[in-house]
C-alpha positions in Angstrom: 70.5 10.2 76.6 67.2 12.1 76.9 64.3 10.8 74.9 63.7 12.5 71.6 61.8 11.9 68.4 63.1 9.6 65.6 65.7 11.0 63.3 65.7 10.4 59.5 69.4 9.1 59.9 68.4 6.3 62.2 65.5 5.4 59.9 67.8 5.2 56.9 70.3 3.1 58.9 67.5 0.7 59.7 66.6 0.3 56.1 70.2 -0.4 55.2 70.7 -3.0 57.8 67.4 -4.7 57.4 67.1 -4.7 53.6 63.9 -6.2 52.2 64.1 -9.6 53.8 61.2 -12.0 53.9 59.5 -13.1 57.1 60.3 -16.7 56.7 61.9 -17.8 60.0 64.7 -20.2 58.6 68.2 -19.5 59.9 69.8 -21.2 56.8 72.5 -19.3 55.0 74.6 -20.2 52.0 78.3 -20.0 52.5 80.9 -21.1 49.8 78.2 -23.2 48.1 77.3 -24.9 51.3 74.1 -24.6 53.3 74.7 -23.8 57.0 72.3 -23.6 59.8 69.8 -26.2 58.7 67.6 -27.4 61.6 65.9 -30.7 61.9 63.6 -30.6 64.9 62.3 -33.8 66.5 58.8 -33.1 67.8 58.2 -33.8 71.6 55.4 -36.3 70.7 57.9 -38.6 68.9 58.8 -41.5 71.0 62.5 -41.6 71.9 64.5 -43.6 69.4 68.1 -42.8 68.8 67.9 -44.6 65.5 66.0 -41.4 64.1 69.1 -39.3 64.8 71.4 -41.8 62.9 68.9 -42.1 60.0 68.7 -38.3 59.7 72.5 -38.2 59.4 72.7 -40.9 56.8 69.9 -39.3 54.8 71.4 -35.8 54.8 75.0 -37.1 54.1 73.8 -39.1 51.0 71.4 -36.2 49.9 74.3 -33.7 50.0 76.0 -35.6 47.1 72.9 -36.1 45.2 72.0 -32.4 45.5 75.6 -31.4 44.5 75.4 -33.5 41.3 71.8 -32.4 40.5 72.8 -28.7 40.7 75.8 -28.9 38.3 78.2 -29.2 41.3 76.8 -26.0 42.9 75.1 -26.7 46.3 75.6 -29.1 49.2 74.7 -29.4 52.9 77.5 -28.1 55.1 76.2 -28.3 58.6 73.0 -29.5 60.3 71.6 -29.1 63.8 69.3 -31.7 65.1 67.0 -30.5 67.9 66.2 -33.2 70.5 63.1 -32.9 72.7 63.4 -32.1 76.3 61.6 -35.3 77.3 64.3 -37.5 75.8 67.0 -38.8 78.1 70.3 -37.0 78.6 73.4 -37.7 76.6 76.8 -36.1 77.0 76.9 -35.6 73.2 73.8 -33.3 73.4 74.6 -29.5 73.7 72.5 -26.5 74.6 70.8 -24.7 71.5 71.9 -21.2 70.7 69.4 -19.5 68.3 68.0 -22.8 67.2 64.4 -23.5 68.1 61.3 -25.2 66.7 60.2 -21.8 65.3 63.1 -21.9 63.0 63.0 -25.6 62.1 63.6 -26.4 58.4 62.6 -30.0 58.8 60.1 -31.2 61.4 60.2 -35.0 62.4 56.7 -35.2 63.7 53.7 -37.5 63.9 51.7 -37.9 60.6 48.9 -35.4 59.8 46.5 -38.3 60.5 47.1 -41.8 61.3 48.5 -43.7 58.3 49.4 -40.4 56.5 53.2 -40.8 56.2 53.6 -38.8 53.0 56.5 -36.3 53.2 55.5 -32.8 52.3 56.6 -29.2 52.4 54.4 -26.5 53.9 54.4 -24.1 51.1 51.7 -21.5 50.5 53.5 -18.5 48.8 54.2 -17.8 45.1 56.7 -19.3 42.8 60.4 -18.5 43.7 59.4 -17.9 47.3 60.7 -20.0 50.2 58.5 -22.5 51.9 57.8 -22.9 55.6 59.1 -26.2 56.6 59.4 -29.9 55.5 57.4 -32.5 57.5 58.8 -36.0 57.6 57.1 -38.7 59.9 59.3 -41.0 62.2 58.4 -44.0 60.0 59.6 -42.3 56.9 62.9 -41.2 58.5 63.4 -44.9 59.8 63.1 -46.1 56.2 59.7 -47.9 56.5 58.1 -46.1 53.6 60.8 -46.3 51.0 58.7 -48.5 48.7 55.8 -46.0 48.5 58.0 -42.8 48.3 61.5 -43.8 47.2 64.8 -43.3 49.0 64.8 -40.8 51.8 67.9 -38.9 50.7 66.5 -38.3 47.1 63.2 -37.3 48.6 64.9 -34.8 50.9 66.5 -33.0 47.8 63.0 -33.0 46.2 61.5 -31.4 49.3 64.5 -29.0 49.8 63.8 -27.7 46.2 60.3 -26.7 47.4 61.5 -25.2 50.6 64.5 -23.3 49.4 63.8 -22.3 45.8 59.9 -22.2 45.6 59.5 -24.7 42.9 56.5 -27.0 42.7 55.6 -30.6 41.9 55.5 -31.8 38.3 52.8 -34.3 38.9 49.2 -33.4 39.9 47.0 -35.8 41.6 43.9 -33.6 40.8 44.9 -33.8 37.1 46.9 -37.0 36.7 46.3 -37.1 32.9 46.0 -34.7 30.0 45.3 -34.6 26.3 48.6 -34.2 24.5 49.3 -32.8 21.1 50.0 -36.3 19.9 46.2 -36.8 20.3 46.9 -39.3 23.0 46.2 -39.2 26.7 49.5 -38.8 28.7 50.3 -38.9 32.3 51.1 -35.6 33.9 55.0 -35.8 34.3 58.3 -34.1 33.5 60.0 -35.1 31.4 57.8 -37.1 28.9 60.9 -39.4 28.5 59.7 -41.1 31.7 58.2 -44.4 30.4 55.5 -46.5 31.9 52.0 -47.9 31.6 48.7 -46.3 32.3 46.5 -49.1 34.1 43.8 -49.9 36.5 45.5 -52.2 39.1 43.3 -53.6 41.9 44.4 -56.0 44.5 42.2 -58.0 47.0 44.3 -60.2 49.3 47.0 -61.9 47.1 44.9 -61.7 44.0 45.5 -58.7 41.7 43.8 -57.8 38.4 45.2 -55.3 35.8 43.4 -53.8 32.9 43.7 -51.0 30.5 42.3 -47.6 31.4 38.8 -46.5 29.9 38.0 -43.0 28.9 35.5 -41.1 31.1 32.7 -39.7 29.0 32.7 -36.4 30.9 36.3 -35.6 31.1 37.4 -37.2 27.9 40.4 -38.5 30.0 41.1 -41.7 31.8 38.8 -42.9 34.5 39.4 -42.1 38.2 41.1 -45.3 39.1 43.6 -45.2 36.3 47.2 -44.7 37.5 50.6 -44.2 35.8 53.0 -47.0 36.7 56.6 -46.0 35.8 59.1 -48.6 34.3 61.5 -49.7 36.9 64.4 -49.4 34.5 64.7 -46.0 32.9 67.2 -44.0 31.1 65.7 -40.5 31.5 67.6 -38.2 33.8 64.8 -35.7 34.7 63.1 -34.8 36.8 63.7 -34.7 40.5 60.4 -32.6 41.0 58.4 -35.5 39.3 59.5 -38.8 40.6 63.1 -38.6 42.2 62.7 -42.3 43.2 63.4 -43.5 39.8 67.0 -44.6 39.7 68.0 -42.9 36.5 66.6 -39.5 37.6 69.4 -37.2 38.7 68.4 -33.9 37.3 65.8 -31.1 37.4 63.7 -30.5 34.2 65.3 -27.8 32.2 64.2 -25.4 29.3 65.0 -28.1 26.8 63.2 -31.2 28.2 60.5 -29.4 30.2 57.0 -30.6 29.5 54.8 -27.5 29.1 51.8 -29.4 28.1 51.2 -31.1 31.4 48.8 -29.5 33.9 51.4 -29.6 36.7 51.4 -27.3 39.7 54.9 -26.1 38.5 53.5 -25.1 35.1 50.4 -23.3 36.7 52.3 -21.4 39.4 55.6 -20.7 37.7 54.2 -19.6 34.3 55.3 -22.8 32.4 58.9 -22.4 33.3 61.0 -25.5 34.2 62.1 -26.1 37.7 65.8 -25.6 36.7 64.9 -22.1 35.2 63.4 -21.1 38.4 66.3 -22.5 40.4 68.8 -20.7 38.1 67.0 -17.4 38.8 67.5 -17.8 42.6 69.8 -15.6 44.7 71.5 -18.8 45.7 72.4 -19.6 42.1 73.5 -16.0 41.2 75.9 -15.9 44.3 77.7 -19.2 43.5 79.8 -20.8 40.7 80.3 -24.5 40.1 82.9 -26.3 42.1 85.5 -28.7 40.9 86.2 -30.7 44.0 83.5 -32.9 45.6 82.0 -31.4 48.8 83.0 -32.3 52.4 80.4 -34.6 54.3 78.0 -32.5 56.5 78.8 -31.7 60.1 76.0 -32.5 62.6 75.4 -30.9 66.0 73.1 -32.6 68.5 71.1 -30.0 70.5 68.7 -30.8 73.3 66.1 -28.4 74.3 66.6 -27.3 77.9 64.6 -25.3 80.4 63.8 -21.8 79.3 65.9 -18.7 80.5 64.3 -15.4 80.1 65.4 -11.9 81.3 62.8 -9.1 81.0 64.6 -5.8 80.2 62.0 -3.0 80.8 62.2 0.6 79.9 61.5 3.0 82.8 62.8 6.3 81.1 60.9 9.5 81.5 58.8 9.1 78.4 57.2 6.0 79.9 55.2 8.4 82.0 53.2 9.5 79.0 50.1 7.7 77.5 49.8 5.4 80.6 52.8 3.5 79.2 54.3 2.4 82.4 51.1 1.0 83.8 50.3 -0.8 80.5 53.7 -2.3 80.4 53.2 -3.6 83.9 49.8 -5.1 83.0 51.2 -6.9 80.0 54.3 -8.1 81.9 52.1 -9.3 84.8 50.0 -11.3 82.3 53.2 -12.8 81.0 54.5 -13.7 84.4 51.1 -15.1 85.6 50.0 -16.9 82.6 52.5 -17.1 79.6 55.8 -18.2 81.0 56.0 -21.9 81.6 56.7 -23.7 84.8 60.3 -24.8 85.0 61.5 -21.6 83.3 64.1 -19.4 84.9 63.2 -15.6 84.8 65.1 -12.5 85.8 64.4 -8.8 85.5 66.3 -5.6 84.7 65.1 -2.0 84.4 66.8 0.7 82.4 66.8 4.4 81.9 70.1 6.1 81.2 71.6 3.4 83.4 70.5 -0.2 84.1 69.3 -1.8 87.5 69.1 -5.5 88.2 65.8 -6.0 89.9 65.7 -9.8 90.1 68.3 -12.4 89.5 67.1 -15.6 87.8 64.4 -17.4 89.7 63.0 -20.9 88.6 59.2 -20.8 88.3 57.9 -23.8 90.2 54.7 -22.4 91.7 52.6 -19.2 92.0 55.0 -18.1 94.8 57.9 -17.3 92.3 55.5 -15.7 89.9 54.2 -13.4 92.6 57.7 -12.5 93.7 58.5 -11.4 90.2 55.4 -9.3 90.0 56.8 -7.3 93.0 59.9 -6.4 90.9 58.2 -4.4 88.2 59.0 -0.6 88.0 56.8 1.9 89.8 58.3 5.2 88.6 59.6 6.4 85.3 62.3 9.0 84.7 65.7 9.6 83.0 67.1 8.8 79.6 67.4 5.7 77.5 70.4 3.3 77.3 69.3 0.1 75.6 72.8 -1.3 75.6 73.1 -0.8 79.4 69.9 -2.8 79.8 71.0 -5.7 77.6 74.5 -5.9 79.2 72.9 -6.1 82.7 70.7 -8.9 81.3 73.8 -10.8 80.2 75.2 -10.4 83.8 72.0 -11.8 85.3 71.9 -14.7 83.1 75.7 -15.4 83.3 75.5 -15.8 87.1 73.8 -19.1 86.8 74.5 -20.0 83.0 78.1 -18.7 82.2 77.3 -19.7 78.6 74.3 -17.6 77.8 73.6 -19.4 74.5 69.9 -19.9 73.8 68.8 -17.5 76.6 66.1 -15.0 75.8 66.0 -11.3 76.5 62.6 -9.6 76.2 63.4 -5.9 75.6 60.6 -3.4 75.9 61.5 0.2 74.9 59.5 3.3 73.9 62.5 5.6 73.2 65.2 6.2 70.7 68.8 5.6 71.5 71.4 6.4 68.9 74.0 4.3 70.8 72.0 1.1 70.6 73.9 0.0 67.5 77.1 0.0 69.5 76.3 -3.3 71.1 74.9 -5.1 68.1 78.2 -7.0 67.7 78.2 -8.1 71.4 74.5 -9.2 71.1 75.4 -11.3 68.0 78.4 -13.0 69.6 76.4 -13.7 72.8 74.3 -16.4 71.5 71.3 -14.9 73.3 67.9 -14.3 71.5 66.4 -10.8 71.6 62.7 -10.3 71.4 61.9 -6.6 70.8 58.5 -5.0 71.9 58.4 -1.5 70.6 56.0 0.8 72.4 54.7 4.0 70.8 55.8 5.7 67.6 59.3 6.8 68.8 60.6 3.4 70.0 64.2 2.8 68.7 64.3 1.4 65.1 67.9 0.2 65.1 67.2 -2.5 67.7 65.2 -4.4 65.0 68.5 -5.7 63.7 69.2 -7.3 67.2 66.0 -9.3 67.0 66.6 -10.2 63.3 70.1 -11.5 63.7 69.4 -13.5 66.8 66.2 -15.1 65.5 64.0 -13.2 68.0 60.5 -11.8 67.6 59.6 -8.1 66.8 56.3 -6.7 68.1 54.9 -3.2 68.1 52.2 -1.8 70.4 50.7 1.7 69.8 49.5 4.0 72.6 45.8 3.1 71.7 45.3 0.9 74.8 42.0 -0.4 73.5 44.0 -2.3 70.7 45.6 -4.4 73.4 48.8 -4.5 71.6 51.2 -4.8 74.6 49.3 -7.8 76.2 49.1 -9.5 72.7 52.9 -8.9 72.2 53.9 -10.5 75.6 51.2 -13.2 75.2 52.9 -14.3 71.8 56.2 -15.0 73.7 55.2 -18.5 74.9 57.9 -21.0 74.2 57.5 -22.8 70.9 59.8 -25.6 72.0 57.2 -27.3 74.1 54.5 -29.7 73.0 51.7 -27.8 71.5 49.3 -29.1 74.1 51.2 -27.2 76.8 51.3 -23.9 75.0 48.9 -21.1 76.0 46.5 -20.1 73.1 44.8 -16.7 72.9 41.0 -17.1 72.5 40.1 -13.5 72.8 41.7 -10.0 72.8 39.3 -7.1 72.6 39.0 -3.5 74.0 36.7 -0.5 73.8 36.9 3.2 74.7 33.6 3.8 76.6 32.1 7.4 76.6 28.2 7.7 76.4 27.8 3.9 76.5 29.2 2.5 79.7 28.9 -1.2 78.9 31.4 -3.6 77.2 29.4 -6.8 76.6 30.6 -9.9 74.8 31.0 -13.7 74.6 34.0 -15.9 74.4 33.7 -19.4 72.9 35.6 -22.3 74.7 35.6 -25.3 72.3 36.4 -28.8 73.2 40.0 -28.7 72.0 40.9 -26.2 74.8 39.7 -25.3 78.4 42.7 -26.3 80.6 44.2 -23.5 82.6 41.8 -20.9 81.2 42.6 -17.4 82.2 40.4 -14.2 82.0 42.2 -10.8 82.2 40.5 -7.4 82.4 42.2 -4.0 82.5 41.0 -0.5 82.9 42.6 3.0 82.8 40.7 5.0 85.4 38.4 3.1 87.7 37.7 -0.5 88.4 34.5 -1.5 86.5 31.7 -3.8 87.6 32.7 -7.2 86.2 30.2 -10.0 85.4 31.2 -13.4 83.9 28.9 -16.3 83.4 29.8 -19.8 82.3 27.7 -21.7 79.5 25.2 -22.8 82.2 24.6 -19.2 83.3 26.4 -19.7 86.6 28.2 -16.4 87.6 32.0 -16.6 88.2 33.2 -15.0 91.4 36.6 -14.5 93.0 38.4 -12.3 90.5 41.8 -11.2 91.9 41.8 -7.4 91.7 45.1 -5.5 91.4 44.1 -1.9 91.9 47.7 -0.5 91.5 48.1 -2.0 88.0 44.3 -1.6 87.3 43.7 -5.1 86.3 41.6 -8.1 87.5 42.0 -11.8 86.6 40.4 -15.1 87.1 41.9 -18.6 86.5 39.2 -21.3 86.0 40.2 -24.5 88.0 40.4 -27.8 86.1 39.0 -27.7 82.6 36.6 -24.8 81.7 33.1 -25.8 80.4 32.7 -26.1 76.7 30.4 -23.5 75.2 29.6 -19.8 75.2 30.9 -17.7 78.1 29.2 -14.4 78.5 30.8 -11.3 80.1 29.4 -7.8 80.9 31.7 -4.9 82.0 30.3 -1.7 83.3 32.5 1.3 83.4 32.4 3.7 86.3 34.3 6.6 84.7 33.9 8.7 81.5 36.3 8.0 78.7 37.2 4.6 80.3 39.3 2.1 78.2 38.5 -1.5 79.0 40.1 -4.6 77.6 39.3 -8.4 77.8 42.0 -11.1 77.1 41.3 -14.8 77.4 43.9 -17.6 77.3 43.6 -21.4 77.5 45.4 -24.5 76.8 44.7 -27.8 75.1 42.1 -29.9 77.1 43.6 -33.2 76.1 47.2 -33.8 75.1 46.1 -36.5 72.6 43.8 -34.2 70.7 45.6 -31.1 68.9 44.0 -27.8 69.7 42.9 -25.5 66.9 45.6 -22.9 66.3 46.1 -19.6 64.4 49.5 -18.4 63.2 49.8 -15.0 61.4 52.5 -13.3 59.4 53.3 -10.9 56.7 55.3 -11.9 53.6 58.1 -9.5 54.4 59.4 -7.9 57.6 60.2 -4.6 55.8 58.9 -3.0 52.7 59.0 0.1 50.6 56.0 2.0 49.3 54.3 1.3 46.9 55.2 -2.4 46.8 52.2 -4.5 48.0 52.5 -6.9 51.0 50.5 -10.1 51.7 49.0 -11.1 55.0 48.9 -14.8 55.8 47.0 -16.6 58.6 47.2 -20.3 59.0 44.2 -22.0 60.7 45.0 -25.6 61.7 44.1 -28.4 64.0 47.5 -30.1 64.4 48.6 -30.3 60.7 45.1 -30.5 59.3 43.7 -27.3 57.7 40.5 -25.7 58.9 38.2 -24.5 56.1 35.2 -22.1 56.1 36.5 -20.0 59.1 36.0 -16.2 59.2 39.4 -14.8 59.4 40.1 -11.0 59.8 43.3 -9.2 59.9 43.8 -5.9 61.9 46.8 -3.9 60.8 47.6 -1.1 63.1 49.9 1.8 62.0 52.5 3.7 64.0 49.8 6.1 65.3 47.2 3.6 66.1 45.1 3.7 62.9 43.7 0.2 62.1 43.0 -1.2 58.7 40.7 -4.3 58.7 41.0 -6.9 56.1 38.9 -10.1 55.5 41.3 -12.9 54.6 40.4 -15.6 52.0 41.3 -19.2 51.3 39.9 -19.1 47.8 43.1 -19.8 45.7 42.8 -16.4 44.1 44.5 -13.0 44.2 47.1 -13.3 47.0 46.0 -16.8 48.0 48.1 -19.3 46.1 46.3 -22.5 47.1 42.5 -23.0 47.6 41.5 -24.9 50.7 44.9 -25.3 52.3 43.9 -23.6 55.6 46.0 -20.5 54.8 43.8 -17.4 54.5 45.5 -14.4 52.5 45.0 -10.9 51.2 47.0 -8.1 49.7 47.8 -5.1 52.0 48.4 -1.8 50.3 46.7 0.8 52.6 49.9 2.4 53.9 49.0 5.5 55.8 52.5 6.5 57.1 56.1 5.5 57.6 57.2 3.4 60.4 56.0 0.2 62.2 52.8 -1.6 61.7 51.4 -4.4 63.9 49.5 -7.4 62.6 46.8 -9.1 64.6 44.5 -11.8 63.4 41.1 -13.1 64.6 39.7 -16.5 63.4 36.1 -17.6 64.1 34.3 -20.8 63.2 30.6 -21.1 63.4 28.6 -24.2 63.8 28.6 -26.3 60.5 30.7 -23.6 58.8 34.3 -24.5 59.7 35.5 -27.9 58.9 38.6 -30.0 59.1 39.7 -30.9 55.6 41.2 -34.4 55.5 42.6 -34.4 52.0 46.3 -35.2 51.6 48.7 -32.2 52.1 49.6 -30.1 49.1 53.1 -30.2 47.8 53.7 -33.7 49.0 56.0 -36.4 47.8 54.6 -38.4 44.9 53.2 -41.7 46.1 54.5 -44.5 43.9 51.6 -47.0 43.2 54.0 -49.6 41.8 56.6 -50.4 39.1 56.5 -52.0 35.7 59.1 -54.8 35.7 59.4 -56.9 32.4 56.0 -55.7 31.3 54.3 -56.7 34.7 53.1 -54.4 37.4 54.6 -54.9 40.8 52.3 -52.9 43.1 53.3 -51.2 46.3 51.3 -51.2 49.6 48.2 -49.1 49.0 48.1 -45.7 50.5 45.7 -45.1 53.4 42.2 -44.8 51.8 40.6 -41.5 52.8 38.1 -39.7 50.7 39.9 -36.8 49.4 37.1 -34.4 49.8 36.2 -35.4 53.4 35.4 -32.5 55.6 34.4 -33.0 59.2 32.3 -30.2 60.7 33.7 -28.3 63.7 32.0 -26.7 66.7 32.3 -23.0 67.1 35.7 -21.6 68.1 37.5 -18.3 68.4 41.2 -17.6 68.3 43.4 -14.5 68.1 47.1 -14.3 67.2 49.7 -11.7 66.9 51.6 -11.7 63.6 54.4 -9.3 64.9 55.6 -6.1 63.5 56.8 -4.9 60.0 58.3 -1.7 58.9 57.2 0.6 55.8 59.3 3.3 54.4 58.9 6.0 51.5 55.2 6.5 52.0 54.2 9.6 50.1 52.3 12.4 51.7 51.3 13.8 48.3 48.3 12.8 46.2 49.4 10.0 43.9 47.9 8.5 40.6 46.5 5.0 40.8 49.5 2.8 41.4 47.9 -0.7 41.7 46.7 -2.8 38.9 44.1 -5.7 39.3 45.6 -8.9 40.8 46.4 -11.7 38.5 43.8 -14.3 37.8 45.2 -17.7 38.8 42.2 -20.0 38.8 40.9 -19.7 35.2 39.3 -23.0 34.0 37.8 -23.9 30.7 35.3 -26.5 29.9 33.8 -27.4 26.4 30.1 -27.5 26.3 28.7 -28.3 22.8 30.2 -25.8 20.3 31.0 -23.4 23.1 33.8 -23.0 25.7 32.8 -22.1 29.3 35.1 -20.1 31.3 35.1 -19.6 35.1 37.5 -17.5 37.4 37.5 -15.4 40.5 37.1 -11.7 39.9 40.2 -9.5 40.7 39.7 -6.0 41.9 40.5 -2.4 40.7 43.4 -2.3 43.2 44.6 -5.9 43.4 41.7 -7.7 45.2 39.7 -4.6 46.2 37.0 -3.0 44.0 35.9 -3.9 40.5 37.9 -4.0 37.3 36.8 -2.1 34.2 37.0 -4.8 31.6 38.4 -8.2 30.7 40.6 -9.0 27.7 40.3 -12.6 26.6 42.6 -14.0 23.9 43.0 -17.5 22.5 45.7 -19.3 20.6 46.7 -22.8 19.4 50.2 -22.3 20.8 50.7 -21.9 24.5 54.1 -20.1 24.4 52.7 -17.7 21.8 49.9 -16.8 24.0 52.2 -16.4 27.0 54.9 -14.3 25.2 52.8 -12.5 22.7 49.5 -12.0 24.3 48.7 -8.7 22.6 48.9 -10.4 19.1 46.7 -13.4 19.8 43.1 -13.7 18.6 40.8 -11.6 20.8 37.4 -12.9 22.0 34.4 -10.5 21.9 33.7 -9.6 25.5 31.2 -6.8 25.0 28.5 -8.5 27.1 30.9 -9.4 29.9 30.4 -6.9 32.8 32.9 -7.4 35.6 31.7 -8.2 39.2 33.1 -7.2 42.5 36.4 -8.6 43.6 36.4 -12.2 44.8 33.0 -12.9 43.0 32.8 -15.9 40.8 32.8 -14.9 37.0 31.5 -17.1 34.2 31.6 -16.5 30.5 30.9 -18.7 27.4 32.1 -18.1 23.8 32.4 -19.9 20.5 36.0 -20.2 19.6 35.7 -19.4 15.9 38.5 -20.0 13.5 41.9 -21.1 14.7 44.5 -20.4 12.0 46.1 -23.9 11.9 44.2 -26.6 10.4 46.1 -29.3 12.5 45.6 -27.4 15.7 45.0 -29.8 18.7 44.2 -27.3 21.5 42.8 -23.9 22.2 44.7 -22.1 24.8 43.0 -19.3 26.7 44.2 -16.4 28.9 42.7 -13.2 30.5 44.1 -9.8 31.3 42.1 -7.4 33.5 42.1 -3.7 33.0 41.1 -1.1 35.6 39.7 2.4 35.2 43.1 3.9 35.0 44.0 1.6 32.2 46.4 -0.4 34.4 46.6 -4.0 33.3 47.0 -7.1 35.5 49.6 -9.8 34.9 48.4 -12.5 32.4 46.2 -15.1 34.0 47.1 -18.7 34.2 46.5 -20.4 30.8 43.5 -22.7 30.5 43.2 -25.2 27.6 40.6 -27.2 25.7 41.4 -30.2 23.5 39.9 -30.0 20.0 39.8 -33.8 19.6 38.7 -37.0 21.3 41.9 -38.6 22.5 43.0 -42.1 21.7 43.5 -44.7 24.4 46.9 -46.4 24.4 46.9 -49.8 22.8 46.1 -52.7 25.3 45.9 -55.8 23.1 45.3 -58.1 26.0 42.5 -56.4 28.1 43.8 -58.5 30.8 47.5 -57.9 31.6 49.8 -61.0 32.4 49.7 -60.0 36.0 45.8 -60.3 36.0 45.6 -63.2 38.3 44.9 -65.8 35.4 47.5 -68.5 35.1 49.4 -69.3 31.8 48.0 -72.8 31.7 44.5 -71.4 32.3 45.1 -68.9 29.4 46.3 -71.7 27.0 43.3 -73.9 27.8 41.1 -70.9 27.2 42.7 -70.2 23.8 42.7 -73.9 22.8 39.1 -74.3 23.9 38.1 -71.1 22.0 39.8 -72.4 18.7 37.9 -75.7 19.2 34.6 -74.0 19.7 35.2 -71.7 16.6 36.2 -74.8 14.6 32.9 -76.6 15.5 30.8 -73.5 14.7 32.6 -73.0 11.4 32.1 -76.8 10.5 28.4 -76.5 11.3 28.0 -73.5 9.2 29.7 -75.2 6.2 27.5 -78.2 6.6 24.4 -76.0 6.6 25.5 -74.1 3.6 26.2 -77.2 1.6 22.8 -78.7 2.5 21.1 -75.5 1.2 23.1 -75.7 -2.0 22.1 -79.3 -2.4 18.5 -78.6 -1.9 18.5 -76.2 -4.8 19.7 -78.9 -7.3 17.0 -80.7 -9.5 16.2 -84.2 -8.2 16.7 -87.3 -10.4 14.5 -90.4 -9.9 15.5 -94.1 -9.9 
């Protein structure tokens, strides 16, 4: 087939096959009520211990029954794959993975976030009802060593599964563990309120423990900081799994009838006061199933061991690759991949294709630079002919099959710039093969139908435009490092930058090498016309020589031996030709295997979308599993024709960002300029004393059980690792870039349209009483989601939380004449006097805000803030010191008897004195 421009029919076909699926990488599917394709991945840093595998099996098997009963006999776990690291010893039971990889892991068994931090948690940073990223269990938790603190592992797995699969949230809140209830008492944040227990301050030193009642904090009007809720060991309440699944009687999720809407839980805040069961019942899983009668079969387990990597490059050399310098740019990027990205020990082959396919290199195992250089010689030098993608893929199967007859788990990197309406003919063969297809689409006409191949095989999808200065091809190949190796062995991109030089002939810049990286540091420079003058200096000002210059591919590179010096490296490139395009790419690896490097991961919330629906950009900045705060994070979104939209991403807990200070930086994207592919690239920078590691416990973690109440006495659990929740450790300066892959937009209108986008929802409204006023604070939304400035705010109050939520327009309105909105993402403050609330016996004022833009479009209702109208009562604590206070019963008896004796003596003395006074007033008689 000769190359031709994309046809509407192919584009419609793409939209039908892709639907509007999310970009979550899980391979889990629901089949006849059972979840299939669940992946547990054991991190390479976990010491070998076969008990971990057995404990995972036991946990999932028991959890399946618990899940089945908790979901009204609806869901269970059907089959599970356990990924075993490459560095564990061989076992005949271990098979080779197919599509399963660490990228697709649903549960990571990995070292704790910090030493002593064994709390299970789900990485979840999207909105209510949206799937989470993964569950993190530590080896000690899986081995049953933390059951006292977190409860049985099988029940906790179901708790975390609900986070991961259905997008529900916790019904406790360690930032707001107590609240003022309508009963005018202080209650523990929980669901349901049928869970009984004691609110106490319980302190232990050695073997001596003291327990006392909780005092009210004069500022918060709630219980003091050290007060904790201790649940009764014996309960009758069945709900809820999202509060404390470790309670024996708890076997259900909170539903509409028993849900506690008063509590300041994360579930209430993010899911608009709906119960967890209401959210689960609204899921696609629930809608596509009915309850079963028979109990489910036990799960089936597959043990899969990570093997050496097998990759075949399938490169387009059709006639259209002659245009826009595509062939040479492909070779530059492929050379970078072969020189720097692909790991030692990997097997690599190469196929070229036009209207037919050509095997250029059988699989070669990369042991040294010799094999890498041999593969460089196999890259295409000319471009002509048509496009047959299926021919290229089938030849890749042949290359792989010669050494590995079962091609399961092998990877094909397919780069194409042309359309091929026969590509869909081999989708079935690709699916059956067990191979993983990574698609790199080059230019605006690259075939759309091939996206399904990458989707169904769990591969990546990248897009690079013809604007060479955007460095899209090198970024795409660079993002194809294996995710199945230890993070310390993966190449990280520190810099990716390019310029078109006309009047100014210089491209100058700096690259920061921080102390977490520096090993195997690689500088790559490319040009389009003529080799530039290259200058590079290390942080001490010493010039770097000995660049390898490849004049044919128009690139030069330098590998820094050993570990590169920490600090600011400076480069200066001088072009020798007019309209020259230069790029600079820098990669490095972790300097120390025991110190996790700073990483950036980027993604969109969907792989495909239809105008005018908004999208969200996410960028996760972490060191290991610890979030990095205060970084400057910028997204560059490139359209099909190379136009770039720049977005500053924020971790402020407002607008598109669900959680403040979780290391995930987010922003809405609505600037669609055309139909077709878009590419996401993110740059993160940390300046001295700006970025910091945030050491607080992870969000959406399992509830730590401080102890149980047994026969009225508190039996405390081992204390949690004491770390100041607000500890932030400053970081040195760093830079990272990351490719977030491609996404596809359809139905973009070329006609002028009215305002389509309302202000974003306010999600961080807070209310504080000050005298007779209520002070409100929130983050300003924008005219279009989180851009611009709203026209006005409508604030309403009510004494009934559900009335305010469901009948906002009829609630009492607050006068906001003097409230002038600020620019989006500014901090807003407003104070008002609440005035008259209709009910005399009202206990709370509930407050919500709606924003209105200049087109009179209104936002969703904000989260609802509340203020108590009373000073709450403490719960009765007749003996300020509980029986478990460390004072013995005999001591207590002596104390009481002694007290009675002293009181008796005092009373006797008083009576004597009174009698004497009375006698002194009588008249005396003489003798």
